Structure formats: C-alpha cells, structure tokens
C-alpha positions in Angstrom: 154.6 61.9 144.0 157.3 64.4 144.5 160.5 64.3 142.6 163.6 66.5 143.2 166.3 67.1 140.6 169.5 68.8 141.3 171.7 70.6 138.9 174.7 72.9 138.7 177.4 70.7 140.0 180.8 70.6 138.4 184.5 71.2 138.7 185.7 74.6 140.2 188.9 75.9 141.4 189.5 76.8 145.1 188.0 80.2 145.8 185.5 79.9 143.1 181.7 79.8 143.0 178.8 77.5 142.0 175.1 77.8 142.2 173.1 74.6 142.7 169.4 74.3 141.8 166.9 71.8 143.0 163.7 71.6 141.0 160.7 70.0 142.5 157.8 68.4 140.6 154.5 67.4 142.2 152.8 68.9 145.3 155.0 70.2 148.0 152.2 71.2 150.5 153.0 68.3 152.9 156.6 69.5 153.3 157.5 72.3 155.7 161.2 72.8 154.6 163.8 72.0 151.9 167.4 71.2 152.6 170.7 70.7 151.0 173.0 68.0 152.2 176.3 66.7 151.2 178.4 63.6 151.4 182.0 63.5 150.9 183.9 60.2 150.2 184.2 58.1 153.2 182.1 60.5 155.4 178.5 60.6 156.5 175.9 62.7 154.8 175.6 66.1 156.6 173.3 69.0 156.6 174.6 72.1 154.7 171.6 74.3 154.8 167.8 74.2 155.1 165.0 76.8 154.6 161.6 76.5 156.0 158.3 77.6 154.3 158.4 80.7 156.5 161.9 81.5 155.3 163.7 80.5 158.5 167.1 79.2 157.7 169.7 76.8 159.1 173.3 77.0 158.0 176.1 74.7 159.0 178.9 76.4 160.7 181.4 75.0 158.1 179.8 77.0 155.3 178.4 80.0 157.2 179.3 83.1 155.5 180.1 81.4 152.2 176.9 79.6 151.2 173.5 81.0 150.9 170.3 79.0 150.6 167.2 80.5 148.8 163.9 79.4 147.3 161.5 80.4 144.5 158.2 79.1 145.5 156.6 79.9 142.1 159.2 77.9 140.4 159.3 75.2 143.1 163.0 75.5 143.1 165.6 75.8 146.0 169.0 77.2 145.4 172.3 76.8 147.0 174.8 79.7 146.2 178.4 78.5 147.1 181.3 81.1 147.3 184.8 80.9 148.3 184.8 77.2 147.7 187.5 75.0 149.5 188.7 71.6 148.6 186.8 70.3 151.6 183.5 71.3 150.1 184.1 68.5 147.5 181.1 66.2 147.9 178.0 65.0 146.3 175.3 67.5 147.1 171.7 66.3 147.7 168.5 68.1 147.9 165.8 67.0 150.3 162.2 67.8 151.1 161.6 67.7 154.8 158.6 66.6 156.8 158.4 67.1 160.6 161.9 68.4 160.6 163.6 65.3 158.8 164.4 64.7 155.2 161.7 62.6 153.5 162.3 62.8 149.8 165.7 63.0 148.2 167.1 64.0 144.9 169.7 62.0 143.0 172.7 64.3 143.9 175.1 66.5 141.9 178.8 66.2 142.3 180.8 69.2 143.2 184.6 69.0 142.9 186.8 71.8 144.2 190.3 71.4 142.8 193.0 73.3 141.1 
C-alpha cells in the first residue's frame, strides 16, 4: 500500500521561499504522475502542479513562474519549490499519486502560511 508523507511547510514572509517534499513508500508502478494540490480556508482543493513519469509537467497559471515541481525517482520523492510567495499562497498543500489522470492516493498535507 502506497503512503505519501509531505514535509517542508511552515511560516514564511511574503516574497520568501519554501521547498515542500513528498516522500512515497510502497510501489509506485501503477501511478503515472504525481501532483501537488492546495486548499485554502473556505476554498476548494486545486491543482498546483503535476509531473508525469515521462517528465511532462502541468503548472497552474496562478503559480507559473514562481513554483517548480520536480521528482527524484530513486528516492521516490516529489518536490515543490515555491518562490516569491504571496499571502494568497497560504493553504494546506497536499501531495497525490495519480492514476488515469486523477489523484488516487493522498498525503496528509502540510500547512504553508505566508504572512508578515
């Protein structure tokens, strides 16, 4: 059974940076992509970025140019580098393993708070 564990969240000032990590345990061969999602208070969960097994990426327009997704297959870890953070980036960030283009397994989430 696959488990995903996120880390790296915290409090950061506007304009700052954070790097989130998502470490997977178990076999990932049935999953064709990994994604980062976020959910702000009172809002629906939204896709931030995803990366396929072939390296193809999807980046949300709201974070394009500021966030970067990457993966280390040997460590079974996916990263989300977040730069130039804004207050509107405040949310719980979740990692997910995708099957057939949809999230199938979720991590527990890590809170990112952007505030001065």
